[in-house]
C-alpha positions in Angstrom: -3.4 -0.4 36.1 -0.3 -0.9 33.9 -0.6 0.0 30.2 0.2 -3.0 27.9 2.9 -2.1 25.4 2.8 -3.4 21.8 5.7 -4.1 19.6 5.1 -0.9 17.6 5.3 1.4 20.6 9.1 1.5 20.5 10.5 3.6 17.6 13.4 1.2 17.3 11.1 -1.7 16.4 9.3 0.5 13.8 12.6 1.4 12.2 13.6 -2.3 12.0 10.3 -3.2 10.5 10.6 -0.4 7.9 14.1 -1.5 7.1 13.0 -5.1 6.5 10.1 -3.8 4.4 12.2 -1.6 2.2 14.9 -4.3 1.8 12.2 -6.8 0.6 10.9 -4.2 -1.9 14.4 -3.7 -3.3 15.0 -7.4 -3.6 11.7 -8.0 -5.4 12.5 -5.1 -7.8 16.0 -6.6 -8.5 14.5 -10.1 -9.0 12.5 -8.7 -11.9 15.8 -8.5 -13.8 16.2 -12.3 -13.6 12.7 -13.6 -14.0 11.2 -14.1 -17.4 7.6 -12.9 -17.7 5.2 -13.6 -20.5 3.8 -10.2 -21.5 0.5 -9.7 -23.1 1.0 -6.0 -23.9 4.2 -4.1 -24.9 4.1 -1.7 -22.0 4.4 -4.5 -19.5 8.0 -5.1 -20.6 9.1 -1.8 -18.9 11.3 -2.3 -15.9 9.2 -1.8 -12.7 5.9 -1.6 -14.5 4.1 -3.7 -12.0 5.4 -1.7 -9.1 4.3 1.6 -10.6 1.0 0.1 -11.7 0.3 -1.2 -8.1 1.3 2.1 -6.6 -0.9 4.2 -8.9 -3.8 1.7 -8.4 -3.5 2.1 -4.7 -3.5 5.9 -4.8 -6.5 5.9 -7.2 -8.3 3.6 -4.8 -7.8 5.9 -1.9 -9.1 8.9 -3.9 -12.1 7.0 -5.1 -12.9 5.9 -1.5 -12.7 9.6 -0.3 -15.1 10.6 -3.1 -17.4 7.7 -2.4 -17.5 8.7 1.3 -18.7 12.1 0.4 -21.5 10.6 -1.7 -22.6 7.9 0.7 -22.1 9.6 4.1 -25.1 10.6 6.1 -25.6 13.2 8.8 -24.6 12.3 12.3 -28.2 12.4 13.6 -29.7 10.5 10.5 -31.4 7.8 12.5 -32.6 10.1 15.3 -35.5 11.6 13.3 
């Protein structure tokens, strides 16, 4: 039986995908210089605020999920009683 390969099994394809991803991030950050935004708060005027805000929010979400897992997780044989 032959193993079916996916697009991500080749390191060259992964490098290409990361290159496209990083280029799109840079282009979006540069586009922030040319797009006028209507800010509700003064700190939103800082360059790259939304990128930093999104990154910090994602990291906090991961840590909260790890904490919630410790609170909610049951023993492996919970239903075997």
